[in-house]
N, C-alpha and C positions, 0 to 999 in steps of 0.2 A: 436702683431707682433712675427711672431714664435720662438722660442727657433733655435738655430744655432746648424746645424745638426753636431753630432762629427763622427769622423770617427771609426768604429766599433772596437773593442778590435782585434778580429778575421782577420781584415785585418792588423794591425799592425804584426802580429802573421806571418800569410799566405805570405807575403810580408817579414817578416823575414827568415820564412824558405827557401823563392826564392834563396835571396840574398845570406844566409848562403850555399845553392848548388851550387851557382856560383864565390862564393867566399870566403868560410872556414866563420870560425867568425869573423875576422877581416872583414868582408864585411856586417855584423851586424851594421850598425852605424845611430843612431835618425835622424840626418840629414838626409844621404840617401834615408833612409827607405821612412820618410815625400814627400821627393822630388818624388820619386816611387811611393807615393800613391797621390801627384798633393795637398799636404795639408800644413801645417805649422808646426814644429818641436814640439809647444806648446801644440798640441792635445794629442800627447806620453801622455804627464803624467798626462793626465786625468783616464790614465788606465793602467800605470803602473809606480812604484817609479824609478826606471832607467832601464841602460840597461840590466844589471844582471837579473832584474827580467824580463823583455821580453826574457833572452836565456833560464833563465829556463822553463818558459810558452812555449817557441818553443816547448823546450826536452818532453814538456810533452805531446801537441799538436802529435808532430813526433809519440811518441808511442803510443799514441790514436789510429791513424791514421794505423801506418806501424802492430801495435801488435791489439789491441781490436778490429779495423773497417773491418781489415782483419779475424782475428777469425768470427766475425758476418756473414759477407757475407759468408765465406767457410761452417760454421754450418746451416746456412739460406738455401742453396740448398739442403739441404739431401746426402740421398743414402749411399752407405758405406766407410769404410775410404779409399780405391784404390781414389773413383770418391770425395771426400774430398780433398787428396792430389792431384788428377788433377789440382781441385780448386783451392787450396791453389797455384798450381805453377804457373797457368796461372795470378792470381793477385801478387805473389813477383814476375815477371817478365814484368809485365806490367808499362808504366810510370818511361820513361828517369828522370823525375824534380824529383821524388821519389827517386831512383836509387841514382843519384846526392846529394840529401841530406842525403842519408844514409852513400857514400862514403865521404861526407864533416864531418859529424858525428863521423866517425869512426879515422879520420885524425885528429879533434880537440880532440877527447880521447886518441891520442897518447899525448898530449904535457897539457893535466889538469885530475887530479885523479879521480875528482867529475862526469866529462864528461866516465872517460874509467867505472867507478861504471855503469854508468846509462845506458851504454852499453850492461856493463855483464850482467847487471841483463835483459834487453830487449830480448840481445839472448839467457838467460837463460829459457826465456819465449817462446821465438821460438820454442826451442831446445822440451821444456817441451808438447806443442802442436804436434808436430812431433811425439814425441816420442805415446804419444796416439793414433797416428792415425796409424805409423808402426806396433803397440803394435797387434793393431785387427787382421794382420794376417801373421805377424812374429812372432815367440815364443823365439828364440836368442834373449836375452838381448845387447850380444855382436855388433852383427849385427842389431839390431836398432839402436845402436847410432852411427857407422858405416855408414847408410844411413841416420840419420839426419846430420850427419857431412856434408858428401859430398853432402848433397842436400840444405844444408845453404852455401857451401863455393860456391855452383855455382850459388847460387841468386848473392850473395857478391863477388866473383870473376871474372861473366861472362865478364861485360863489363872491365874487366881491361886486358884480355888476348887479344892478337892481333895474338893471332894463325890462318894459313888456317887450312882445313880441307882435302885439297886434292877434287875429285869431290863432296866432299859431303859439303852444308852448315853449319853452326853455328848451326840454326835452328831446320835442321835435325841430328845433333850431338846432340841437345840438349834434343829434344823428345825422341831419343836413349836412353839416360840418364836418364829420366824420367820413360821411359819403362822396365828398368832395375831395379828402385827403387822401382820401383810397382811391382814386383813381386814374 
């Protein structure tokens, strides 16, 4: 008789991140995750000591996806700093689910100091990478810092802003902002 298949650890983490993006950290409940995965909650304990362990691994996974994998993809495409910034902007602006998770983690960080420290480290890593790109064609450190902050604010805040842009679409305005930052 074959051994029973276990739900992979990664499935629990991915479902946890989806739940986080929809309902924040309170939505990440073992029983609800098991239900969404169509398994018993007992399988959870093969992989994680408790819910806190899952939450920590979810943050680790989110950091890998949002920082390490993005940088790898940007760098793999080659090109100069401007080309990398364009690729970075496309990647950062894609994926509604990732935006929801990012915003949920930011909200969570307002109530949890450990998550706030993690978020600060991640945002600092984002800023460091952008600084390395902007410095390639912008020699003024103050201007580099301004461009990095504007680009990060655009990624994070774009989905929170409900303003209209007259005859222009949001996508058109964002393209203009990106061209301005790259000039």
